[in-house]
N, C-alpha and C positions, 0 to 999 in steps of 0.2 A: 353780708355781701362778700366779705373777705373769704369766708368759708366757701362760698359758692365758687369764687375765683380759684381757690386752692384745689377744690374738687375738680373743676373744669381743667385746670392745668395738669392734675394727676391723670384724668381721663385722656387728655390729649397725649401725654407721655406714654400711657398704656397703649393707646391707638398707634402711636409711632413705633413702639417696640413690636407690636403685633404685625404691623405692615412690614417692618424690616425683617422679622422672622419669616413672614410669608414669602418675601422676595428671596431670602436665603434658601428656603425650602424649594421654591420654584427653580432656582438655579441648580440646586442639588438634584432635583428631579430631571432637569434637562441634561445634566452631566451624566446621570445614571442611564437615562434613555439612550444617549449617544454611545456610552460604553457597551450597553446591551446590544445595540445595533452592530457595533464593530465586532463584538464577540460572535454574534450570530453570523456575520459575513465571513469571518475567519473560519468558523466551524463548518459552514457550508462549502467553502473553498477546500478545506481539508477533506471533507467527505467526497467531493467531486474528484479531487486528485487521487484519493484512495480507490474510488470506483474506476477511474480511468486506468490506474495501474493494474487493477484486477482484470479489467476487460482486455488490456494489452497482453497480459499473461495468458488469458484464455485464447486469444487470437494467435498465440505463438510468437510473441515478441522475444527476441534474444535478450534484451535488457529493457524491461517494462518502464523503468524510471526514466530512461533516455527518451522513450516514445512520449511520455507525459511531458517532459521538458520541451519537446519539439512541437507539440500541438497547441493550438490556441483554445483554451478552455473558458474564455470569457463569455461565450454565448450559451454555455451549459447552465441550466437552472435546476434547482431541486423542486420536485413536486411536493404536495402536502404530505405524501406518504414517505418522502425521503429518497425517492428514486430520481436519478439524474435524467433530465429531459434533453435530448439532442446529442447525447454522448456517443450513441452507436453510429450515427452518421459521420461524426468527426473522426472516430477511430477507424471506420472503414475507409474514409478518405485518406487517412494517414497510412493505412496498409496499402492502398492503391498507389499513392504517390511516393512512399518511402519503403518499398518492398524489401530493401536490404536490411531493414531493422527486424524483419520477421523471418522465421524459419519456413521452408516450404511445407505445405500440408503433407502429413504422413498418410500413407495408404491405410485404409481401415483394416482392423485386425480380423482374423477369421471369425471371431465371435460376433463382431459387428456386421460382417457380410453374411453370416449364417452358415459358414462352412466349418468343418471340424479339422481341416488340414492345418497342420502347424509344423514347426521345426522339430528337431530332435529333442527328446526329453532330457532334462538336465541330469547330470550324474549325481548320485547321492553322496553328500559330504565332500569336503575339500581335504586333500592330503595334508598331512602334518608338515609344517614348514621345515625345510632342510637346514640343519645347523652344521656348517662345515667345521666348526671348532671341535665338536664332539663326534663327528662321523669318522668311521674307520674306512679302510680301503674298499671293503665290500659294499658299504653304504654309498660311497662316492661312485663306484662303478654302477650300482643299481640306479642311482639318481641320474647319472649321465645317460644310461641306456633308456630310461623312462623319458628323458628329454630329447632322445633321438641323436645323441652324441656318441662318438667312439671314445672309449677310455681304456687304457692310457693312450695318450696321443704320442705317436712316434715322432721324434724330432730329427 
């Protein structure tokens, strides 16, 4: 009978240890689940902010980071494929209400309009920089006349 009581006490102690270990593991699982949810939320917010910054830049924002700080991105969600849902309407509303943050739209280029008219062709190469320390009188006079100045200047 004493042997049975010792075995029963040993089994109860084993059961208590297993129950305590299970409770510890469940608490660890709950903590890990909470940390994963927090990390997922932070990551989705970072993706939404980055997408908003990129969209603001595409829309012609002078400073895209300022536009992102001024709009409310709390209603934007990420779809399963990672694309932000509702961001385009928020950014368009920001462009309409705070137009001073965006540059005016540029006219389309000749290539986009389908015409070949363009400005003058660029000149080939840049002239060598002028170094006044090593230039002689003839070089100074040539550089001044190229710049449209009279040299020597009469005083």
